[in-house]
C-alpha positions in Angstrom: 97.5 104.8 65.0 97.6 108.4 66.2 100.5 107.6 68.8 102.8 106.2 65.8 104.7 109.2 65.3 105.0 109.7 69.5 107.0 105.8 69.0 109.4 106.8 65.9 110.2 110.0 68.0 111.2 107.8 71.2 112.9 105.2 69.4 115.2 108.1 67.6 115.5 109.4 71.7 116.7 106.0 72.6 118.6 105.7 69.5 120.8 108.9 70.0 121.1 108.1 73.9 123.0 105.0 73.4 126.8 105.2 73.5 128.6 105.6 70.4 131.1 102.9 69.2 135.0 103.4 69.6 137.5 103.0 66.6 140.6 101.6 67.8 143.8 102.5 65.8 147.1 102.2 66.5 148.6 106.0 65.7 151.5 106.4 62.9 155.0 105.9 63.2 157.2 108.6 62.3 154.1 111.4 62.9 153.6 113.5 65.7 151.1 112.8 68.9 148.3 113.3 68.8 147.7 117.5 68.3 144.2 117.7 69.0 141.3 116.4 70.7 138.3 115.9 68.0 139.9 115.0 65.5 143.2 113.3 66.7 145.3 115.4 64.4 149.0 113.8 63.8 151.1 115.5 61.3 154.8 113.8 59.6 157.6 115.0 60.7 159.1 116.5 57.6 155.3 118.2 57.4 154.5 117.4 54.4 151.1 115.2 55.6 148.7 115.1 58.1 146.6 112.4 59.2 143.3 113.3 61.0 141.0 110.5 62.7 137.7 111.5 64.0 136.0 109.4 66.2 131.9 108.2 66.2 129.6 111.0 65.6 125.9 110.1 64.6 124.7 110.5 61.0 121.3 111.2 60.1 120.3 109.3 56.6 122.0 107.1 54.8 125.8 106.4 54.7 126.6 105.2 51.8 124.7 107.5 49.1 125.9 110.5 52.0 129.7 109.4 51.4 129.7 109.2 47.5 127.4 112.5 47.3 130.0 114.5 49.4 132.6 112.2 51.0 131.2 113.8 54.3 133.2 116.8 53.5 130.7 118.9 56.4 131.9 116.4 59.1 135.6 117.7 59.2 136.8 120.7 60.5 136.0 123.7 58.1 139.9 124.1 57.6 140.3 120.3 56.3 137.3 120.6 54.1 138.4 120.3 50.6 137.2 123.4 48.2 137.7 122.6 44.9 138.1 119.0 43.5 140.9 118.7 40.9 140.0 115.5 39.4 137.7 112.4 39.3 137.0 111.2 43.1 137.6 107.2 43.5 135.4 105.1 45.8 135.4 101.7 46.9 133.8 99.8 49.5 136.6 98.1 52.3 136.4 95.8 55.0 136.8 97.5 58.7 136.7 94.7 61.5 133.5 94.9 63.5 132.2 98.2 61.1 128.8 97.4 59.4 130.2 99.1 56.4 133.2 101.4 55.0 134.0 103.3 52.2 136.9 105.4 51.3 137.3 108.5 48.2 140.7 108.6 46.9 141.1 112.5 45.2 142.8 115.6 44.3 142.5 119.1 45.8 143.0 122.1 44.1 143.7 124.2 47.1 144.7 128.1 46.5 146.5 126.4 43.0 147.9 123.4 45.0 147.3 120.2 44.2 147.1 118.5 47.7 146.2 114.1 47.2 144.1 112.9 49.6 142.1 110.2 50.7 139.1 109.7 53.4 137.9 106.7 54.7 134.6 106.6 56.2 133.6 104.0 58.6 129.6 102.6 59.7 128.5 101.1 63.0 125.5 101.7 64.9 123.6 104.8 63.3 127.4 106.5 63.6 130.6 107.6 61.3 133.8 108.0 61.8 136.5 109.3 59.5 139.7 109.0 58.9 140.9 111.7 56.4 144.8 111.5 54.9 146.3 114.5 53.2 149.2 115.1 51.2 151.0 118.1 49.5 152.1 116.4 46.6 152.4 112.7 44.8 155.8 112.2 46.8 154.7 113.3 50.0 151.6 111.1 49.6 153.8 108.0 48.4 156.3 108.8 51.1 154.2 108.9 54.1 152.1 106.1 53.0 153.4 103.0 54.7 153.1 104.8 58.2 149.8 105.6 57.3 148.9 102.4 55.5 149.8 100.2 58.7 147.6 102.7 60.6 144.4 101.9 58.2 145.2 98.4 58.8 144.9 98.6 62.7 141.8 99.9 62.4 138.7 98.0 63.8 134.8 99.1 65.4 134.9 98.3 69.3 132.3 98.9 72.0 131.7 101.5 74.1 133.9 102.5 76.5 132.2 102.1 79.9 131.8 106.0 81.4 133.3 105.0 84.5 136.6 104.6 85.8 137.6 100.9 85.5 139.2 98.8 89.3 142.4 100.5 90.3 145.1 98.3 88.6 148.6 97.3 90.0 150.8 99.3 87.9 154.5 98.4 89.2 155.5 101.7 90.7 155.5 103.2 86.6 153.2 106.1 88.3 154.2 109.3 88.5 155.0 112.5 85.7 157.6 112.1 83.0 159.0 114.9 80.6 160.9 115.3 77.3 162.0 118.2 75.4 160.1 117.3 71.7 159.5 119.3 68.8 155.9 120.3 67.9 153.9 121.0 64.9 151.9 124.2 65.6 149.4 124.3 62.6 149.0 127.9 60.7 145.3 129.1 61.2 143.9 130.0 58.0 146.7 128.5 56.0 146.4 125.0 53.7 146.1 121.9 55.6 149.5 121.3 56.8 151.1 124.1 56.9 152.7 125.4 60.4 156.0 125.7 62.4 157.7 123.1 64.5 158.3 124.6 67.9 160.6 123.2 70.5 158.2 122.2 73.7 157.9 120.0 77.0 155.9 116.8 76.3 154.4 114.7 79.4 153.0 111.5 80.0 151.3 111.4 83.6 150.6 107.8 85.0 147.9 107.1 87.8 149.0 104.9 90.4 145.6 102.6 89.3 146.3 102.3 85.7 145.5 105.5 84.4 147.6 107.8 82.2 147.1 111.5 80.7 149.4 113.1 78.4 150.1 116.8 76.6 152.2 119.6 76.4 153.7 121.9 79.0 152.1 120.9 82.4 149.4 118.7 83.5 146.4 121.6 85.2 146.6 120.5 88.9 145.7 122.3 92.4 148.5 123.7 94.1 151.0 121.6 91.3 150.2 118.3 93.1 149.8 115.9 90.0 148.8 113.4 92.5 145.5 115.4 92.8 144.5 115.3 88.7 141.5 115.2 87.7 141.5 112.2 85.0 137.6 112.2 84.9 137.5 115.2 83.9 140.2 115.3 81.3 138.5 112.0 79.9 135.5 114.3 79.0 137.3 117.3 77.9 140.2 115.3 76.2 138.9 111.6 75.2 142.2 111.7 72.6 144.8 112.2 75.2 143.6 110.4 78.1 142.5 106.6 78.8 144.0 103.7 80.6 147.2 101.8 80.7 148.9 98.5 81.5 152.1 97.6 82.5 153.9 93.7 82.5 157.2 93.4 82.1 158.7 96.7 81.7 156.1 96.9 78.8 153.6 99.6 78.8 150.8 100.0 76.8 148.6 103.0 77.0 145.1 103.1 75.6 143.4 106.2 74.8 139.5 106.7 75.3 139.2 107.7 71.6 141.0 104.0 70.6 144.2 104.8 69.7 146.6 102.3 71.3 150.5 103.5 71.7 153.4 101.4 73.2 156.4 101.8 75.4 158.9 100.6 78.4 159.4 101.6 81.2 163.4 101.1 83.4 163.8 102.8 86.2 163.0 106.9 86.1 162.5 106.6 82.2 159.6 106.1 80.0 160.8 105.5 76.1 157.8 105.9 73.9 158.2 107.0 70.0 161.8 107.2 70.0 161.9 109.9 72.7 163.4 109.7 76.2 160.5 110.8 79.1 162.1 111.3 82.5 160.3 110.9 85.4 159.7 114.4 87.2 159.1 115.2 91.0 155.5 114.8 92.0 155.0 118.5 92.6 
């Protein structure tokens, strides 16, 4: 019996060493592309609502008990945590494909004298939890953006852990290259209420490799000597998994899947890439 505690410690260490599951989802239509790494942050085009999707992380203790007690607010970024409830909390169970359990909480929050309408979904699997947090600045904003949010929620499913090594090269039909477009970017206001910020004109890019990998972002990709052919996708996967992953191309239809599970579809024709009603032009390799 003297070895029993050691066995428990070893079992816990093994559990922690297991790779985390992945929450797959389709980004909400009519929202900006992901603005962050963790969470994957999406803002409505009117700036009146946000949808933050947090990837799986280890959870110590019973999922349902903790969710009912705190709504797992402590796992959100600090600015996203509700400060004061403005009414009762409705909590119900929900079925998410591949998950062991899922609960959602619908509630209102009093933030600096303003009532915000919120919905939080907790998805539990293999000792880990992923969170989806919808936040709107009023009942009209909540309802107006709900169809896009509901579609994103309907697309949720839990998948097996992603392999940590790059997949074998896959033919892509000559779509590789750097694609750029001038778009509007929502910049969140630090210290302000959730969803507050300003729209700015920014360059957004998609970088596609010849072996079926992609990276996306704003500005320009960081590469030695400015040659995008030298971009380090493995480093990007470690540091910015929400905006890095793999893609497939068939008959001009492009499907991109990030390492955190979200899927984006587009089309490629000649030197143009069309995604989310935006046309990206292929740029020079340097």
